[in-house]
TIGUFI-343512 format. One record per residue: residue in three letters; x, y, z of N, C-alpha, C, O in turn. Coordinates in steps of 0.05 Angstrom, whole numbers, plus 5000, padded with zeros to 4 digits. Layout:
REM residues N
ALAXYZXYZXYZXYZ ...
***
This chain:
REM residues 231
MET464949594811464149494780465749244777467849234789 ALA465049064761466248834754468748854743469349024727 GLU470448664752473448674735472848474712471048314711 LYS474848524693474748354666476348154672475447954661 GLN478748104687480547874694481847884722482448084736 PHE482047664727484547624750486947544742487647484719 TYR488647534769491547584757492847334778492347344802 PRO494347154767495947004778498146994788499747114774 ASP499346894813501746974824504646954804505246794786 LYS505747124811508547164792510846974809512446834797 TYR510747014840513046854853512046694872509946764882 ASP513346494880512746294899515146274925516846104927 PHE514446494943516046434967514646314996512246344999 THR515446225007514646115033513946395052515546585049 PRO512346405065511346645081514246815099514347055104 ALA516346605107518446665121520646795102522046985108 GLU520646635077522446805058521647065053523147265056 ASN519247065044517947335036518247525056518347765049 ARG518347465079518747695100521747775100522648005103 ARG523047575097525647695095526947805072529047945072 PHE525547745051525647955029525248155030526948325021 ALA522848245043521848485048523948635068524648875065 ARG524648485086526148645103529448715088530848895096 SER530048545070532448635060531848875044533649035038 ASN529448895039528849155016527449425027526649605012 PHE527449425057526749605074527549915063525850095060 THR529749945060529850245052529250325028528550555025 LYS529350165007527950204981524950254987523750444977 LEU523650075005520850055000519850275018517450325016 VAL521150395035520650595052521350865039520351065048 TYR523050895019524251115002521651144981520351364982 THR520950984965518750974950516451044962515451254953 ASN515150924980512850954995512251265003510151395001 ALA514951335015514951655026514051875004513452105010 ARG514051794981513251954959510152004961509152194949 PHE509051874972506251874972505552164986503552294981 GLU507952255007507152485024509052765014509352975026 GLY510152674990512352834977514352934989515053174990 VAL515452685001518552685014520652644989520252464972 ASN522552774990524752774963527252734967529052804952 THR527552554998530152495006531652254979530452124962 THR533652264984535552054968535251814982534651795006 LEU535651644967536151354978538351355003537551225023 PRO540651445004542351435025541651605048542451535070 GLN540151865045538652015062536651885079536251915103 THR534751675057532551555076534651325095534251295119 GLN536451195083537650985098538751105124538250995145 THR540051325124541351495146538851525168539151445191 ILE536351655158534451715179533051485192532251505215 MET532751255176531850975186534250915204533750795225 ASP536250945200538750875219538651025243540450975258 GLY536951215251536451385274538551615274539451695296 MET539351705253541251995250539852155232538352085214 SER540752445242539552625224540852735201543352715198 VAL539152855183540052955160539753215155537553315152 ALA541953355154541853665149540053735126540653625104 GLY538053895126536354005108533553885106531753995092 VAL533153655120530953485112528753565137529353515160 PRO526653675131524253755155523953535171524353305162 ILE523353575192522553405212520253205206520152975214 GLU518153375188515353235180516952975161516052745164 ASP518753015146518952805127521052635144521752415137 VAL521852735162523252505173521952315196522852095204 LEU519252455206517252325217516052095201515451865208 THR515852215175514752025152515851765147514651555146 ILE518551805145520551565138520051405164518951185164 VAL521051525187520751305215518551215215518750975217 ASN516051295213513451145212513250915198512550695206 LEU514150995172514350845153515650585154514550385146 LYS517950605164519450385175518450235199519049995202 LYS517050345214515950215238513150065226512549835234 GLY511550215206509850035189510749765172509249575168 TRP512549765166514149545151515049315170514649075168 GLN516249455187516949245211514549125224514748895231 TYR511949275230509849145234508748965216507648765224 VAL508949035192507448765171509148515171508048305167 THR511748525174513248355168514048215189515948055186 THR512548235218512948075238510447995253510347875274 GLN508148105236505547975246504647675238504547645213 ALA504147465251503647235238500747235233500347095212 ASP498947315241496447315238495447485212496347705205 LYS493547345201492547415176491347675175490747765197 MET490647845152489748125152487548055159486247855153 THR486548365180483548395183483548655182485648785179 LEU481048775187480249105187481749195214482549425214 ASP482349035236483249135253486249155250487249365258 MET487649005240490649075226490549275210492549415211 GLU488849345196489149545177489049835198490350045195 LYS487349775217487450055233489750065247490850275252 ALA490849825255494049865270495449955250496650165255 ILE495749885228497749995209497050275206498950425207 ASN494850385202494250685194495050825220495851065218 LYS494850715241495450895266498250885271499051065285 ILE500250705260502950715253503850915233505651075240 VAL502850925211504051075183502951345188504151525177 ALA500751435203499451605201498751855225497452055227 ALA501151655245500751785271501052115274499752265288 GLU502952195258503552465255501452715241501652955242 ASP499452545229498452765208494952675208493552855201 ALA494052495213490952425215489752525239490852515261 LEU487552625234485752665254485552465275485852545298 GLU485352255272484652025289486551805273485751665254 PRO489251785283490351505269489751305277489951255301 GLY488751125256487350845266484450855262483250645258 GLY483251075263480451115263479151095232480351195213 LEU477250985230475750995202475151295202474751435222 ARG474951365174473451625171471051615176469751405170 GLN469851835187466951895190465952085178463452075175 GLY467152275170466052495155466752465123467752275111 THR465852725114466452695083469252815078470552925096 GLY470052775049473052795047473152825017471352725004 GLY475252955004475752994978478852884971480652894987 VAL479052814947481952744937482152914909480652884889 HIS484253084912485053294888486153054861488052894861 LEU484353124842484852944815486753124796487953024777 GLY486953384802488253504783486453794772484253814761 GLN488053974778485954254767484154274785484754204808 ASP481754354778479354414799477554134801475154174807 GLU478253904798476953594801477953494826480253474834 TYR475953454837475653334867474453074862472553064846 PHE475152824874473452594876472752604904474652644919 GLU470452574914468652494940468152214945466052104936 PRO470052084959469451824970466851754984465951915000 PRO465451554979462851484999463551465023465951425029 LYS461551475040461651485063462351155071461750955058 VAL464251185102465650935107463350775129462450875150 ASP462850525118461550375137463250085148464049925131 GLU463650045173465249905185465149605175466949475165 LYS462549525180461649255172461949175143462748955136 THR461049385126461749365092464349325093465049135079 GLU466449445106469549475099470349165107471749025093 GLN469149085133469948845146469248575125470648375122 ASN466448635111465048425098467448395067468448185058 TYR467748595059469548625033472148555033473148455013 LEU473548585056476048455056475348195066476748025054 ARG473748085083473647775088472847635060474047435054 ASN470747745041470447655019472747634997473047424986 VAL474247814993476647834979478547624988479147454971 LEU479647625015481447375023480547145024482346975026 SER478147045023476846845030476646704992476746464987 SER476346854977475746784946477946674937480246694946 ASP477146514915479346294905481646464884483046354867 ARG481546714888483446904867485646824879485746694899 ALA487846914865490846874876491747044891490947274888 THR493346994906495047224928494647514915493147704921 THR496647494892497347764878494447934872494048174875 ASP492847794865490047894854488647984879487748204878 LYS488447854898487547944922488648154935487248314947 ALA491748164933492648464945491848654928490648854935 LEU492448604903491448874889488849024889488449274889 THR487448834890483748894896483449004918481949204921 VAL484648914937483949064968485849284967485049474981 MET487649334957489749604955488549784944488550004955 TYR487149744917486349974905483050034917481950254917 HIS481749774928479249834935479350074959477650244961 ASN481650044978482350155002483350444994483550625011 MET484050474969485450784964483250884957482751094969 ARG481450804943478850924932477351034951476651274950 GLN476550844971474650864995475551075012474051195027 GLN478151115012479051345033478251285058477151445073 ILE478850965067477350905095478451015118477550945139 PHE480551185118482151315140481651585142480351665123 TRP482351775160482452055156484952145137484852335121 ASP487351965141489552105125491051825124490451635138 GLY493551845103495551605101493951375089494451155097 ASN491951425070490251165059492151035039492050785037 LYS493951175024495351035005497650935012498450784994 ARG499350975034501250855050500050625063501050405063 THR497450685076496250445092495550295072495850055078 ALA494550335046493550065028495749905022495649665025 THR498050055011500349985001501749745025503049545018 LEU501349825048502249665075500649375076501349145078 VAL498049515072496349245074496549015052496548775058 ALA496849105027497048945007499648815003500048604990 ASN501348955017504048745021504248575043506148405042 LYS502648575063502048475087500548125071501147895076 ILE499148195057497447985043499347875023499147635019 MET501148005010503047894989504947695001505547484990 ILE506147795033508047645045506347405053507347175052 ASP503947445060502647225076502746985059503346765067 GLY502147045034501146875011503946765002503746544991 GLY506446885003508846844989508946944957509846814938 ALA507847174956507847274924509347434920509047544898 GLY511247514933513047754928511948024940510448014960 LEU512548224931511948514936510648654917510648584893 ILE509248874925507949074908509849354909510149474931 ASN510949444887512749694898513149814865514049694845 VAL512150054867511850164838514350374836514350574850 PRO516450304817518650444815517750724809515850814797 LEU520050864824519351174823518851304792517051464787 ASP520551214773520251334750517851264730517351374709 LYS516351034746512951044730511151144746508951054740 TRP511251304766509451444784507351624772505051674780 GLU508551714748507251944734504251784715501951864712 LYS505551574706503551384692502051284714499651324710 TRP502651154737501451064755499351254768497051164772 ASN499951514773498051654786495351714766493151744776 LYS495751734740494351784723491851584725489451644726 LEU493051304724491351084725489651104750487151114750 ILE491351124771489151164794487151364797485051324810 ALA487751564787485651804781483751684763481551644772 ASP484051634741482651494723480351254738478051234729 TYR481251114759480050884768478251094796476151024805 TYR479551294802477251384823474951474807472651444816 ARG475251604780472851724770471351474759468951484763 THR472051264748470751034741469750864758467550764753 ASN471250814782470750584801471050304781469550124785 ASP472750284764474050024749476450004753477750174740 MET477649874765480349804777482049664752484549674753 THR480649544730481349374715484849484703486949344704 LYS484649714695486649784678489249844699491549834691 VAL488649904724490450024737492049784753494349804760 LYS490149564756490849304765492749174746494949084753 GLN491649174719493749064699496549224694498649084690 TRP496649474696499249624695500749594715503149604711 THR499449534744501249434759502249194763504549144772 TYR499648964754501248734754503448714732505048534732 ASP503348884716505548874692508348984700510548884693 ASN508049244720510649384724511149384752513149524757 ALA510149254775510349314801510549104820510549154845 ILE510748814807510848594827513948504827515448464808 GLN514448484851517448474849518148234869517048204891 GLY520048044857520847784877523947734868525547914861 LEU524347484871526947394869526647194837524547084831 GLU528947184822528747084801527846774803526246654789 VAL529746694827529646354835526746244843525946014843 ARG525346494851522646384865520346504846518146524855 GLN520946584815519746624799517946394791519046174790 ILE515046404785513746184777513746194744513046374729 LYS514745964737514745904707512445814693511145614699 VAL511845984673508645934660509845804635508445714617 
***
């Protein structure tokens, strides 16, 4: 569905500066992204696990989620090449290594996303060429980097292009695009997730990402004040 407006960048980093900014926030980023899988560790516990130590009472599944997210963030902050569908597959292979039917493989069957109560959203079938063209067209457009990243992120979430780990993968893909363009990071604060999840569910129902993109732009684009673009 056609979008009503596009969004300018809020920050102006060099890619190298943006990579350093992401690395300096690894713990916070992993801590937040792990909530997609219901991981409820504290920030210090997340840091301890990322440092390679065990934490009493944290299930092994949660530990693996945190470790794989750390690996995913390391991957997107060390890859110099621009985003491709093959890179998206590589990211999914890392973050969904323990829970996907085929980590890194595009979804071939049907699936469903629980939206609440007895409501489910069934994403369309995945066609590799269609996804390649979509990504290529967005990235080659004259949109600002932030708009490209948000567009790809929400498209990938709704399409459910992988067997599992779609939100984690889409978030890392979007942030790789942000880093490449020096536009900061996308990271929704945990105290805003209830509203965010409602907007995502509405987007799944309508296939119109305008509202969720606007809200994310207003609430979740992060950077350094010295790199903020003055309007």
